[in-house]
N, C-alpha and C positions, 0 to 999 in steps of 0.2 A: 409520442415525447421522443426527445432526440437526446441520444447518450452518446456526445460528441465532445473531443479535447483535442488542442491545437488548431494551428492554421497553416504553415508550412507542412509539416507533418499533422496530417488527421487521423485521430483514431477513434473511429465509431462503435460501440459495443452491440451486441444483441443477442436474444435468447435469454432463457428462466432457469431456475435452481432446476425444477423437477420437470422440465420439457424435454426434449430427446436432444438439444446441446446447446452450448455457448458458444461464442466467437467473436470475430471483429473483423472490419475491414480497414488496413492499414493502407493510408494514401499517402501518398508524395516520398515515398523511399526512393533515393538515387538507384539508378541501374548496375549493374557491375558489385553490387556488395556479395561475397561470398557467405553462402550459409550454414553452421554447424550444427545439424541435426543432434548432437550428440548434446553439444551445450544448452540446446535447447530444450532437449526433456530432462538434463539437470537443472534446469531452471525451473522445470513443472515438479521436478520431485522434491526439490526443498520448500515449495507453497503448498503441495498438495496437503489435502486431509487423512487421520489415520495415524497420525503420531499417538506418543504418549498421553502430551496435553492439549488435544484436538479433537475435533469431532469424529466419530468411529467411522464415519462415510469413505468407503473406499472407493476412489476413480484413479483408474490408471493415468488419465490426462495426457493422452495418446495427440501430439499434434499433426492436425492436417492442413497442409496451405494448397488451397485449392485454384489459385491463380496467382500472379506476379510473380512467381520463383519458378526458373528454369535451371535444368540440372545443378541446383542448391546456389543457381545464382538469380539476383532479383534482376526483373525486368524493366522498372520503371514502371509497371503497371499496378494499380488497385493488389493490394495483398488479402486475399479470404483467408481467415484462420478460421477450425473448426476444429472442437473440442467434444466427443460425445459425452452425455451424461449415463453412467452406467448402473450407478448402485443410488436406486430412485426409491423413496418409500413412501407412496403419499397416502397411505396409511396414517403416517404419524401426525396429519394436517388435516384430518377429519372434523376436528371442530372450527375449521372456518367455513366461511365466513363469519359465522354468528357469533364468535365468541373471539373477539379481537386480542391479540398479544397485549400487554401491558410493555412499553417500548419501544414497540416493534413499528412496521410499515402499516399492517396489515390494515388499520382503521382510515388513515389520512389517503391511502393506495387504491383504497377500495371505493372511497367517496370521488377520488379524482377523476376516477375512471367509470363510474358508474356502476361499478360491481362486475364490469369484465376483466378486471388485472386477473392473471394465475398467481397467488397468494402463498401457493405452497413452496416451502423453505425458503420464502421471503421473496419469491419470484423475479422480478428483475432488480431489487434492492440488495439480491442474495451475495453474499462475500464469493458465491460459486463463478461470478464473474468476474472476479479478480483472476481466473486461469487465462484466458486471452490478455489478460493485460499483461502478465507476468511472460507470456509466448509473445507477444508484439515488442515487448522490450528486448527480449532475448536474439531476436531478429535483427533488431538496429544496433546493438551492442557493437558489432565491430565498427562502425562508425564513428563509434566514442572511445574506444579503443586507440584509434588512430589518431585521435583528436589529444591523446594522453590523458581523457579524463577516466576517475575512477570511483566507485560509487561502494561505501559501507557502511550498513546498518547493524544494529544489534537492540534487543530486548533491554534497556536502560532503566526501566523499573517496573516493578507489578505491587501492586498496592502502596505500601509506604516505606517497601525495601527499593533501593536507590543502588544502582551501578555506578562504579567510576566513570567518566567521560572515557568516550571509544578512543581516543586516541591516546588514553594511559594503561588500557587493557591489551591482553595478550592477542594474535592474531586469531583469526576463527578455525577450529576452535578447541581450547585448552583441554578439555576433559569430555566425556560421555555427556555429562549433566549440561555443559554449556551448552552442547551441539542441539541437545533436546529441548532446551527452552531458549536458544538461540540467543543466550547472552555469553559476552566476553569475559565478563567480570568472573573470576572462579569463585572469589570471596563471599560472594550474595548468591550463587544459584541454587544449593541447597535450601536458603531461606525461602526464595522465589517457590521452588517447586513444595514446600511445607505447607505455604500459604495457599497456594494453587489445590493441594490435594484436601485442605480443611474446609475452603470453600467448596469444594465439589463434593465432600460427604456430608455438607451440610444443606446440598442441592441449589447451592449458589453459583454465582460468579462472580469475578473481581477485574478492576479496571488496571491498564498497563500503558507505557511509553516506549515508543521506538526513537531510537536516536540515530540518524544519517550523517555520515560525511563524505561530502563529494571532494575530491580533491584532483588538482590538475587541470582547473579550467584556465583557459587564455582571459587576460584582461579582455573585457568589454561585452560577454555575452548577457543578453536582456533587451527589452525594450522600454525605455522609459516610462514611467506610471503603471498603467494598469496591465501591462505585459513586462513590467521589471520581474528580475530574479525571483525576489520575494514574493509578489504578487501571483505569479505564474505559479510556483510550486506551491504556494496555499492553496492555491484553488483544486491545482493536481492532488493534493495531500487529504483536502476535507470531503473530497470526493469520495475516499476511500470508506466504506461500509463501518458506522460505527466511530470514525475519526471525530474528537470533540474541541482539538484545539492544536496549533500551529506555531512554534516559535522558531526564532532563529540568533544564532550569536549569543550574546549572554540572557537573551529571551527577555522574560518580564521583572529579570533583577536590574533590569537598564534603570527602574524608577528609585533603586535606592543609590544610584551610581552618580559621581559627578562626570561634569562633560571633560576634563582633565583625566579622570581614572579610566573613563571610557575608549576616548579617542587612541586613535596607533597614529605613530609617526610613518610617514614614507621614508626609505631607505632604499640601498642597490642601485643603480645609475638611470639616467634617463632612458636608454635603452632596454634596460631590464628594473622597473621600480619594482620594491618588496615593501609589502607592507610590515611593520615590525612590532615586537610585544608579543605576549604570553596568548593570547586568545584575539587576532586582527579578525575583523569583520570579513567574510567571504563576499559580501555583496556591499557597494557603497550607491545611493542614486536607484536601485533596481539592476546596476552592473555588476557584473563579477568582477574581482581585484585580485586574483591569482592567489589568493589566499584559502584552505581549505573552508569553506561553507559547510557550519554544521545547522542541523533541523532538528528539531523534538516534536513528534506527533503524539499527544495522547488518544488513547481509546478508552472508551467507555466499558463498564462490563457487561460480555454477552445478554443482551433482552431474554433468550430464551432459557428459561431456567426451570427445573421441574421442581423448585418449590411453589408452593401454593400461593397465588396473588388472587388479588380481585379484577373482575372485569367485566363489562356491560353485555348482558345477550341482547345482541341485537332485534332478537326476535319476540322477546316479554320486556324486553327495556327495563330489566331489572337485572342488578350486579349479584354475580356468582362467585364461585371459586374455580380456579383453573389453575392446572399444573401440565405444562408445557411440557408433552414426551417426546422421544424423537434424540439425534443424535446430535450435540451440540458442545462448541467449545468452551473451556470453562473460563478461558483466557483469550484474548485476541492477538498479543503481543506477538507472539512465537511465530504462528502465520502470518501475521502482517509486515515483517523484516523483509521478506521476497518482495512485498508489495509495494511498500514505501520505496524501496530501490527502483522496482522498474515504473513506478509513476514517476520519480525522478529522471532518469531514463528518459523516458518519452518527451517528458518536458524540456529537461536540456537541449534533446536532440532538437527537436523543433525551433527553440529559441537561436540555437546555432544555424540551422538552415535561414532562420530569417535573418540572422545577423551577417551572412555571408562569410561562415568559418567552416561549412561546407560548402565544396562545389557541387 
């Protein structure tokens, strides 16, 4: 099975949650890009587990680049990223493979690989593999900054608690609670925290949503039809473990709108056209318009919960009670924020290379 994303900028994942390491090959990065190791580690620290509302698995997430970078400058060769797994508890998964977890990949992956897959911690489907995604995005970040493109995301919903749109929230992070939950709206963070704690006390989990704003894109990034801006971003976002829906701009509210209320007029000048209106589309026909592109990504409740559930015992063919032990997230949004930003960066960088926006 191949875990690859991109065309001009190709990104290939490898490793498993409870194997010796996770990593990636990053191909197509132009030579001469200066790498800031401190910024890479800062990005890793924002993603890694161990926070108050995340899995208690503690990984230092020190990034090794084994090729493609010399004296902190890219050489144009393939960059190999390696991140060691140091806090592994194999015993937490002693019930596998005979008792596949409800809502998890255990059954389908085992059948696909004829029982050869490493299912511990989710194996190759684990969110652990988002670590090299964030590392790769931090490596190519200077390219996007040179283009003036910025990426900002936050937790916009936990359960039925909805934050204000990111463009109407304070800069990150207004207070410590906002930082912990990765939500920019200080008016709802305590409600979110109380809901998460309530679900955790009940040995359960809760769904969440992440809102992303991409600003500063020049007009025309994207390849029409199948690799347009929204299709490409949708593929990237839906590949994040537990992602269950993606929307852009007004999202599904468009079904209630008329054409005249949805359309935005062009203003500015021929040399510098600008879409006018309160919430102009960041993409039309798969191409960037120059306006902010707003993307929402919905995440299901984490599947691994301590609450008793029924599953099939594959040895006896009888349904039995399973309570999953171990260290698991009660909600995914807070850790998904950095992953959503990283996926967007890799996707936009690939499209910008393909479109000739990067030399």
